[in-house]
C-alpha positions, 0 to 999 in steps of 0.5 A: 500500500502506497502512502499519499507522498509516494502517490504524489511523487509517482504522478510527478515522475510520470509527467516530467518534461522530456530532456532536450539538448541545449541550443547551439549558439554560434558566437564569434567575438569581435576582432579588430584590424588594429587592436592598439588603435581601437584601444586608444580610441575607446580609452579616449572616449571614456576619458583616458589617454593612451601613450605609445612608447618604445622604452622606459626613457620615452615613457619618463619623458612623456610622464614629465610632460603630464601637468598632473605629474609635473605638479604632483607633491607626492608620487609613487611608482611600482614600475621599474624605471618609470616615474619616481617615489617621493616616499617609500611605499613599502614602508607605509603600514596603513593603506589609509596613509596613502590618501594624499598620493597625487600621482601613481604609476602602476603596472597593468598586465593586459589591455582590451581593445573593445572596451579599453579595460586594463587587467591589474593585480596587486603584484608587485604593488605595496598596497592595492588601494594605490589603484583607487586612492591617488588623484591621478593614475598611470598604468604601464602595459606591454604593447604586445598584451593588447587583446581584441576582446574580453574573451581573449582577455579571460583566456590569458588571465588567471582568476584567483591566483592573487588577492586582487585582480580586476579590470580598470577602464578609464578614470573614475566617473559617474553620471546622474539621471540628468546625464551630467558626467562627473570625472573623478567622483570616487577614484582617480581623476585621470588615467594615462596608459603607456603601451610600452614596447 
């Protein structure tokens, strides 16, 4: 003799939907004839600047020509040979003490042409807040690490290998419902990307 529960479950099992193969989805990610040119154009459109440089010496010359860097009182660099430190970032014990950094030069690992996003991690940065607290930010990315799209980017990055891994695209910005764009609302007020090599 079956219980009410078994009767109900039996009837449900009799009327289960038939299994079906998932639909086939053909997708071809976007590709560009010149990913560097596309990255540069998109970055400019979202408020950033891109500088193509052959080496660290040229990057330093261009960096010194940026008014925000030339006028900065407190600067920090975690890219060897590019920019200078006016203090020792590794001696800072509390990241909140970095709130007055005017300009930071930090590494980026790859750049995405379709949306101008740059992949960054906390290696070898002394404090990860340096990507977000400085008034102005420069990211140095190897020129041969510009990919077409996010699909290619995710094939190259290793998620979960570092405590911080994120994409940064342009300076900080926000817009209200009246479509009034504010640059630097809650982070860097400018972003310069040096494509090196």
